Structure formats: C-alpha cells, structure tokens
C-alpha positions, 0 to 999 in steps of 0.5 A: 717520825718527821726527820729531825735532820730536816728541822736541824737544817732549817735551824741552821738556815735561819741562824745564818740569816740572823748572823748576816742580816743583824739589824744593829749592823745593817740599819742603813741598808734595809733594801740590801737586808730584804734581798738577801732574806728573799734569797735565803727564803728561796733556798729554804722553800727549795729545800722543803720541796726537795724534802717533801718530794722525797717523803711523798715519793716514799709514801707513794711506793706501795709496800714501803708502809706496813701495819706497824708504821706510825700513823703520822707517816700518812700524808696530812697527819701531823703532830696535832692530828696524831694526838687526836688519833691517839685519843682513840687508841689509834697509833699505827696504820694497822690500828687505823685499818682495824678502826671500822666505821661505827655507821654509814650515812645513806644520802638518799633522794630528799622526800616531801614533808608530807611523806617524811615519817616520824622516827626516820632520818631523811632529808627534805628540800624546803624554803625558809618561811619567815624570819628565824626565832631565837631565845635563851634559856639560861646558857642555852641558846635556842633558834627556831626556824619554820620551813615549807615545801608546799606539801607541808611545814616543818619546825627546825630547832637548833641549839647553840648555833646563833650564826644560822640566824644570818645563814638561813635567808627567808625564802632561801631553799636548802636541804635539811637532813635529820630525824623527823619527830612529831609533837601533836599535829606538828612535825619537827627536826632537832639539830638537822644538818643544812646543805645547799641543793648542789652540795647535797646532789654530790652526796646522793645515793652514797654510803658514807662511812661514819667513824667514832670521833673525838673533838677536833677530829673530823669524819673527813680526816679519818676517811682520808687517812684510811683511804691512804692506809688501804692504798699504801699497805701491802695486800693481806695474805689470805689465811683460809683456803679457797675450799674453806671460803666457798664452803662458808660463803666468805668474802676474801680478807683484802676485799672485805677490808676495803669494802668495810670502809668504802662499800659500793653498795649494801650487799657488799657491805653485808658480805664484808661485815660477815667475813670480819665478824666470822674472823673475830669469832673464829680466832676467839672460839679457837682460843677457848677450845685450846684453853678447854683442852688444857684445863678440863682435866687439870688435877686439883692442887688445892683440895678443900672441904666445907668448914663451919665458917661458911655454915656460920656465915650463912646463918648470920645473913639477914636473908635466906639464900634463894633456891637458885643460889643454894643450887649453884652454891652446891655446885661450886662447893662440889667443884672445890672438893673434886679431884680437878680444878674448878673452871665455872661461870656463874651467870645471873641477873643484876641483884640475883646475889652472885656476890654472896656466892663468890664470897662463900667460895672465897671464905671456904678458900681462906678457911682451908688455909689458902689465898683467894683473889677477886678481880673487878673491872673498875676501881669503884667496884673493887672498892665496894666489894672490899668495903662490903666483904670487910663489913661481913668479915668484922660483923661475923668474925670471919677468918677472911683478912682482906686487902685492896689493891688498885692502880690509884693507890700510892707507892707506899699503900701498894708496898704494904699490900704487896707485903701482906700478899707475899706473907700470907697475912692477907688471905683475900685480895681484892682489886683490878688488873693491878692484881696481875702485875709483875710485882705482885707475889701470892704465897698460896693463891688457890681461887681466882674470881673475876667479876664481869669476866668479858671485860678483861679478856681471856689472856688477863684471866690467864695471867691472874691464874698464872700467879698461883699453882693451878688455882681454881677459876670462878667467873661471874657475869650479869650479861644475860646470854641465852644458853645456846650462845653461852655454851659456844662462848664459854666453851672452856667453863662449866655454866651455872645460872642463878635464875631467881631474884630475892623476893624483897626486891621491888620491881622496876616501873618501866616506860617507853616514850618518844622525845615529846615526853622529855619535858615530863621526864625532866620534871619527874627527875626533879621531883625524885631529886627533891625527894632525896633521890638521884638519877642517871641519864644515858647518852650513846656518845661522848661528845658532838661530832661522833654521830650527828643524830645522837645525844651526847653526854657533854652537850646533854649535861649542859642542856639539862643544867638549863632545863633543871633548877640551878641548885640541882647538881648535874655532872657528866661521865664517860670512858674517855676520861682519865681514870682518876676523874672517872673514880672521883665522879663515881665516888661523889655520885655514890656519896650523894654529892651529885644529883644527876649523872649523865653518862655513856654506858661506862656505868653499865658495870661498876657502880652500886648507888641504892639511892638512885631511882631514875634511869633515863636512856636517850636514843634507846633504839640504838642499844640492844635489849640485853644492854638496856636491861643491864643499864636498868640494873643500876637502879632498883637497888635500894628500898625505894620505888625505881623507874626506867624511861627509854626515850626513842627517837624512832617511832616505827612500829618495829622499834617500839614493839622491840622496846616494849619487851622491857615493859613486859619483863624484868627477867634478863634471860627472857629478854635476851632470848627475845632480843635474839629472836627479833634481831637478824642480818638486817639489824646492821647498825645501832643496837650493838651490845657495846662492851660484850666480849670486846669484839671490834665489830661482832655482836653475839646477838646480831650475829648469832648465826655467824657465831654458830657457823664459826663454831661449826667450822672450828669443829670440822677443822680440828677434826681433820687437823687438831694441831693446825700443822698440816700443809696449807695452814701456815698462814692461818697459824701466823694470823692466829698468833698475830690475833692472840698476841694483840688480844689484850689491851689494858687501855680498854679497862 
C-alpha cells in the first residue's frame, strides 16, 4: 500500500506554509509570499522525488515482489486503477498473472476490399468517398461512411460516435479493421476500428493479447501491469520432472506463463496454452481421484427403505415418469438402501425431469426421519425450487417441511430458519451456498443434492457434506457431456443419464442466420411480445471495450430500445451486477414485468420463465454448441411454441455447418458429441463453454485430448507413487496444496 508516512509528511509541509504565509498577516508583501511558496514547493518536489525513487528502486529489484503482493504496488497502478482491477476479482500480482488473455489480435497486412470475405475480421486500406451521412433513431446516433480502394467499395456504420464526422476527411486514406458483412451485393463493416497507415504499420504481424475488461480499464493498462508482474516476480519453480515434461510434451511452467501473455508466434502460444490447460486438468482430476478413494466404500450411516410416500407422490403427478426417469429413480432408490453411501451424478437435458427425481430422493429421506438439503447456484433458482416443492408438499400432503435459506434474507428470517434446521422442524432445506455457512447446524442431514454442481466446485460440495455424518450425495447437471469425458471428469461419482424428454414438450424451432436478418428478428420479437410473450437476447460480453468485435449487453440494450416500440420494456442483466440487482431483474422478468431481457450467459442456469418463447443469441459462433443448447433450454418451458435465433457474424462454411447442427437436433448429448468431433486444437478462441467446471483456461470440448492425457499421466504417476511422497515430488505436492487451497472462490457464485 502507499506509504502513510509520505502523505503525513506532505500534510505537515503544507500546514507549515499556511502558518508562515497567512495572507491576513502578509497582505502587503505578496512578492515575499510568492518566494517562500516557491522555496517550500521545491522542498516538497524534492521530497516526492526521493520517495518515488526509493519506491521505484524497490520495485525494480526482482524478488522483492511475490504473487501475494497487492496489485497497487505495481508502478502506474493507483487507487482508481486498483478498484477497476478489483471489479475483475484481481487483487494480487498472482491474480494478475493467472488472468489469461481472452483472445489475441493478429494484425495482418491489409487486404483489398474485393478480397475481404464475409465473416472475416480483416483490415482494409481505403479512402473516404463522399461526405459522411448521419442520422438519429430515437437515442441512437448513426454515422454511415462510404470508402473505396479502387477494387471495390465498403459501407462503414458507426453507432454513437458523432465526432468521426469531423475526423474522417473526404479523400483521406485510413486503415479500417473490423468484421466484413454482406447485405445483398454490398459489403459493410459495423463499428470498425480506425487507424492511420503509420499507426497500423507498427502493429502489423503482431499477436496482441486482449483481456476481459471493465469500463474505465484499457487493454493497454492491463498489458503494462502484466509485463511488470512478469519481470518483477521470482521465477516459478518447475513442479514436474524433466522426464515427465518430455514424456507428455509439455513446455516449462515459467516459459508457458510468459508465452500465454506475450507469445512470439502462434506455435509458441499453442504450446503455452497446452501446458496451462494440462496443469488445470491434472490438479482437478487428482483431487477427484482422492475423493473417490475416500468415498467409494464409505459405509451408509443413514440406511433407508422405500415408503408409501414416494408411491403416493408418483400417483398424484399429472404425468407419468418416462422410462429413463424410472430407470434412474431405481438406481437412486437402490443406492439409498445399500450398505454404502450414495455418490451419484444425474445427467439430463433441460426439461428431462431431473428435479422430480431429486424431489423423490428428498421425500424418501424425509419419510425415513432424516433431513435433506438442496443447494442451487442462484437465489432465484433456489426460490423457484422452494415454491415448486412447497406446492407439491401442500397439494399431496407430503411429509416434507421445507425451509428456504439464501444470503439476501434478513437477519431475523435467517435466525428463524437456523432454529428450524437445528431442531429438525424443517426436514428439507433449500438454498444457495448459505447452506454451508458456519452458523447452519443440521440435526440429521442424510442427503445432499446439488443442482448444476460444477457451478460450486468440489470443496463447496464437500463443505455441505461435512454438515452431516457421511450423508448421501446426489448431484444434477443439465450440461450435456459425452460419456467418455464424463467418466474422467466425474471420477468420484457414479453416473446416471436421463436420456429421454417428456412426450408433451413442443420441440423448439431453430434458425441460424447472418447479421442481415437482425431487422426481421427484431420484428419477430415485437410480434411475440404483442402476443403476450417474452424474449431473451444473449450477448457475449458485458460492456464496450472488452472485445471490440463483439456485441455487449449494455450498448445492445440501448440499441434495442431504439429499434423496438417505446412501450416494450427492455432491460439488461450481467454477472458483474450486485446479487440483489440480479435477483430483482430475474424476478421481474419471471413476473412478466420485463418484455425483453438482454443478458450474458448468466441466465444459462437459474431462471425458469414458461412465458418466454424467443431466444436470440448474438455472435453465436463465439459459443460452444453445448452451451448454445443450454441457452436454448431457457425457452420451450411452457405451452406455447418457442423459437431460437442464432446470429453469426461469420459466414464461412465451417462456422455455418457447425451451427446448423443445432437445427438438426434438440438432443443435448448428440449435440455435445458432434461438438467434440468438430472441435480440435485449432479452435483456440471464441467457442469456450464459459462456466464449465470454472476452469480458467481449459475447455473440456476443445481440450478433450489434453484432458485424456492428464488422466493417463495421473494413472501412471499414482501407480508408481500412490501418496506422492517419493523424493522429487516435493515441488509437485507444494503446487497441488496451493491449487487446492485456492480452488474455491465464493465471488464467482
């Protein structure tokens, strides 16, 4: 932190001047006053220079800074910048070094307009042809500029950038870089970056890292801070042996860290990324193996038998269970009555009926005199589970006595909930991570159910389990993962798959389009809203400045308000908002008070609105197919026909063929398997399944081969040294302890 002594000395110096140069006493000698002020000012400047030199000298000594050093100790990072970094959950130098680039800009040589293909991000050198044309659509300022290079012409469109009318001179030559789109026979770019030929020349052929940003923080500022951190931190100790690195073709840890931020070329970048992905998977899978060894043969401390309550509940359901649900319920029922604790994952598509299976297990637990807990990733989803289960319990006169426990409840409400849980009055506790906090004491916790378990992390699941004496574990996930990968990732769990949807669900109608269809899409959304329905629009980033060629929720919501009728309520939602604001917006959307919700993938899990019938995804090419399928699962939950519109800014053959798979099937597991086949090491950017298992850089689809390699490496390592206590493994144990200790981050929930 900045030295408080420094500020104290400056304050004393200024006070001294005020005492001596009191204007009430020196009214007649302004010149003398001025001389005194200058002399004291010089002393102050000299004092500041000495302090800055000492601080700079300390920072310049490699080794005086480590990964726990606060980020404000970096040169150029003041209190204002520190707060901006904090918005990205970056507090220390170590956080910054692990803040890997989201993408890389490759500044290739400019191409001629006639060679600029649709869907490509490229640079063209062209002259402004004619006077820029500007117009207003409600609150939106639109500037259209025609440019030409002799091989063809290009129309540029800028939103809310009126100053460019004076900047772009008629006949002036500039470099315009952006995404090429087509509309009929015309080529166009929306919101391109503008460079002078000299500026662009300095960037040519460079791989420039681009980081996820927040408003007020520039990419250049992050780059500068990362360069400092890399140069000032001591080199990281290599925790794999030379033979291990050779056998698995891995780059050294220190080299990989430098190359992931500032690669010299694409080959070096790929090697660096492979090493860091391997590290993530290796640590995660090793923790899974240890859990499996511990829990596989744990004796059942809460043996159960089926009661009439579950049978009566099934008879009262307005629909019969599917064959898949019956099969999985049989597996869960057998686990609960076996001599060993249940550790089971239930995988199933959105709408396949996993919640009913969880409710049956919780009902069987309550009927046997025990408590069950259901942990959801968001407060809104927890509240929805509570309302649904409470309605079932009241209507069917079930033995369930549910209570809700979430972070936003008042102290009085929490106190009442704690008392009911501790006394056993509540035999079903539904909530978020508030369920694992210290003040919660359970009387007889026998079953723990986590919904979308990868959203919590292994340690959080363990913490809830530790609230009871060897409770049964049931985890549910709608993330469609091919079985070959699921066996590796969920090594500590037995896997059940609900691979059948209820017969009464209307299949969602899908379409994959380019940006020229946006106007028709907006008209269709307005038509659905007029019919009393609601819509989602998904953008890949929160606000302008994160990545220049992607849509962001803040600006897009404003643009949509200008395109739709004024009486249509448009609101945006993203993960950086305060939890209370996120919950309020989701509740208002669920209540029908918001017509169109512009959001990031934060709505992928945790909101159930049967009245929503349209899902429009911008920059669809930037998402993995499995994630797009999960987003699609937010609609089609009611009685009305639902639609999904995937808008791609890239129109090349490979991209469109990949997205067309979503047209061919609504089966998440088929889509996930196709995604796995189509993706490979070349798909480095843009289609990450954000949120999956909270890996920083790894992606289970894109990096399936690395995942399997890490699994094989662990098998070989544990076969030779099961406890990792052989000589030479000290650095690896130290690294794994550090990773394990830092694997839980409640700020991400």
